[in-house]
C-alpha positions in Angstrom: 25.5 162.3 149.0 27.2 165.6 149.9 30.8 165.5 151.2 31.4 166.9 154.7 33.0 170.3 154.9 36.3 170.4 156.7 36.0 172.0 160.1 38.3 174.8 159.3 36.2 176.0 156.4 34.0 178.0 158.8 35.3 179.7 161.9 33.2 181.2 164.7 34.6 183.4 167.4 32.5 184.9 170.2 33.8 187.6 172.5 32.8 188.4 176.1 30.5 191.2 174.9 28.4 188.9 172.7 29.9 189.8 169.3 30.2 186.7 167.1 32.5 186.7 164.1 31.6 184.0 161.5 34.3 183.7 158.9 33.9 181.8 155.7 37.4 180.6 154.8 37.3 178.0 152.0 40.3 179.4 150.1 40.4 176.4 147.7 36.8 176.8 146.8 36.7 180.6 147.0 33.8 180.4 149.4 31.6 179.1 146.6 28.3 177.6 147.8 28.6 173.9 147.2 25.8 171.7 148.7 28.0 170.7 151.6 29.2 174.3 152.3 25.6 175.5 152.3 24.6 172.8 154.7 27.4 173.7 157.0 26.5 177.4 156.8 22.8 176.7 157.6 23.8 174.5 160.5 26.1 177.2 161.9 23.6 180.0 161.5 20.9 177.8 163.2 23.2 177.2 166.1 24.0 180.9 166.4 20.3 181.7 166.4 19.8 179.5 169.5 22.7 181.0 171.5 21.6 183.4 174.2 25.2 184.7 174.7 25.3 186.2 171.1 24.0 189.7 170.5 25.4 190.5 167.1 26.9 188.5 164.2 29.6 189.8 161.8 29.9 187.7 158.6 33.3 187.8 157.0 35.0 186.1 154.0 38.6 185.9 152.9 40.6 189.0 152.2 40.7 188.3 148.5 37.1 186.9 148.1 34.0 187.2 150.1 32.1 184.5 148.1 32.1 183.2 144.5 28.4 182.3 144.8 27.0 179.0 143.6 29.6 176.4 142.6 29.7 174.8 139.2 28.5 171.4 140.2 25.5 172.8 141.9 24.5 175.0 139.0 24.9 172.1 136.5 22.9 169.9 138.9 20.1 172.5 139.0 20.1 172.8 135.2 20.1 169.1 134.6 17.4 168.5 137.2 19.6 166.2 139.3 19.2 168.3 142.5 16.5 170.6 143.8 17.2 174.3 144.6 18.7 174.7 148.0 19.9 178.3 147.9 16.7 179.9 149.2 17.1 178.1 152.5 20.5 179.8 152.9 19.3 183.3 152.3 16.2 182.8 154.4 18.2 181.4 157.3 20.3 184.5 157.4 17.3 186.8 157.0 15.6 185.0 159.9 18.6 185.2 162.2 17.2 186.8 165.4 20.5 188.7 166.1 21.5 191.7 164.0 23.9 190.7 161.3 26.7 192.7 159.6 28.4 191.7 156.4 32.1 192.7 156.2 32.5 192.2 152.4 36.2 193.2 152.1 36.8 190.9 149.1 34.8 190.6 145.9 31.4 189.0 145.9 29.7 187.3 142.9 26.1 186.3 142.3 24.7 184.4 145.2 27.7 185.4 147.3 26.8 189.0 146.8 23.2 188.6 147.7 24.1 186.5 150.7 26.0 189.4 152.1 23.1 191.8 151.2 20.8 189.7 153.3 22.5 191.0 156.4 21.1 193.9 158.3 24.1 196.1 157.8 26.6 196.0 154.9 30.2 197.2 154.5 32.0 197.1 151.1 35.5 197.8 149.9 36.3 200.5 147.4 38.7 198.4 145.5 36.7 195.1 145.3 34.3 194.2 142.5 30.7 193.2 143.1 28.4 191.8 140.5 25.7 189.3 139.4 26.8 186.9 136.7 23.6 184.9 136.5 22.7 186.1 133.0 26.2 185.2 131.6 25.5 181.7 132.7 22.2 181.6 130.9 19.7 181.9 133.8 17.9 184.5 135.8 19.0 185.6 139.3 18.1 183.6 142.4 18.4 183.6 146.2 16.3 186.8 146.4 18.6 188.8 144.3 15.9 190.5 142.3 14.6 192.3 145.4 17.6 192.4 147.8 19.9 194.0 145.3 17.3 196.7 144.5 17.2 197.5 148.2 21.0 197.9 148.3 21.7 199.9 145.2 18.4 201.1 143.9 16.2 199.7 141.1 17.9 201.2 138.1 21.5 200.3 139.0 20.3 196.8 140.2 18.7 196.3 136.7 21.9 197.2 135.0 23.9 194.8 137.2 21.5 192.0 136.8 20.6 192.3 133.1 24.1 193.1 131.9 25.9 190.8 134.4 28.1 193.8 135.0 30.6 194.2 137.9 31.2 197.4 139.8 33.9 198.3 142.2 32.8 199.5 145.5 34.0 203.1 144.7 31.7 203.1 141.6 28.8 201.9 143.7 29.4 204.7 146.1 29.4 207.2 143.3 26.1 205.9 142.1 24.4 206.1 145.4 24.5 202.6 146.8 22.6 202.5 150.1 24.9 200.4 152.2 26.4 201.4 155.5 30.0 202.2 154.4 32.3 201.7 151.4 35.8 202.1 152.6 39.3 200.9 151.7 39.5 197.2 151.7 41.9 197.1 154.7 39.3 199.0 156.8 36.2 197.1 156.0 36.3 194.5 158.8 37.5 197.0 161.4 34.6 199.4 160.5 32.1 196.5 160.8 33.5 195.4 164.1 33.4 198.9 165.4 29.7 199.2 164.6 29.1 195.7 166.0 30.7 196.8 169.3 28.3 199.7 169.7 25.4 197.4 169.1 26.7 195.0 171.7 26.4 197.8 174.3 22.6 197.7 174.0 20.2 195.5 175.8 19.9 192.2 174.0 16.2 191.8 174.2 15.5 195.3 172.8 18.1 194.8 170.2 16.5 191.6 168.9 13.1 193.2 168.9 14.3 196.2 166.9 16.1 194.0 164.4 13.0 191.9 163.8 11.0 195.1 163.1 13.6 196.8 160.8 14.2 193.6 158.9 10.6 193.0 158.0 10.6 194.8 154.6 13.6 192.8 153.4 12.0 189.5 154.6 8.8 190.4 152.7 10.7 191.4 149.7 12.6 188.1 149.8 9.3 186.1 149.9 8.1 188.0 146.9 11.3 187.4 145.0 11.2 183.7 145.9 8.0 183.1 144.0 9.0 185.0 140.9 12.6 183.7 140.8 11.4 180.1 141.1 9.2 180.5 138.1 11.9 182.0 136.0 14.3 179.3 137.0 11.9 176.6 135.9 11.8 178.1 132.5 15.5 178.8 132.2 16.8 175.5 133.5 14.4 173.7 131.0 16.4 175.2 128.2 19.3 172.9 127.1 21.3 175.9 126.1 21.6 176.8 129.8 23.8 173.8 130.6 26.2 174.7 127.7 26.5 178.3 128.9 27.3 177.2 132.5 30.0 174.9 131.2 31.4 177.6 128.9 31.2 180.7 131.1 31.5 179.6 134.7 34.8 181.1 136.1 34.8 181.2 139.9 
């Protein structure tokens, strides 16, 4: 049984113009995706999707960490076969959100935490913060749609380097290598830049805005579905290897 997430772990604020700011603020857990945290996020995103007063959603983390990705207990549970994969539901829920979504990733983002942000329609990174995929250091292949969504954000060659080598890059390095996100700015400016763009979107008619979001987001949703099939197969093979459990225990550092 999963433990309930404290109410202050997620915060939602909606202004009069229809801009919703959803803040992940689990400082103790570094916004890592435990089963209970994921369940709370999915419930929150589902509720947002049903609200007619929300035009745009800005997803934020903590100043010092956007998300540490899957937590240790979940990764070991997957490797040991005690729990079924849940992470695809989280990415899909965000991709299927009817309102445009913006990721204000001021703090570092790791693994599933990075790809969760990249599932948003618009992405803002910090020059100083580090972003990377640590799946291979833990002995298994990427999940949550990483194999396709990361390619869309930074290009196939840089994405391959990040995934195969489990290498981290600062936002400034990603900018120099041609990352195709909306802005890479000083950390202190990330949230303000995202909110400024969100405010401009909120000036537009809601019905037309949601229709356009659905159309523009189609390539990423299709890419995610393709990734889901391939990643699930790779996970079955990786998690069947007893060495994977040992690597998770040895190398997991949130």
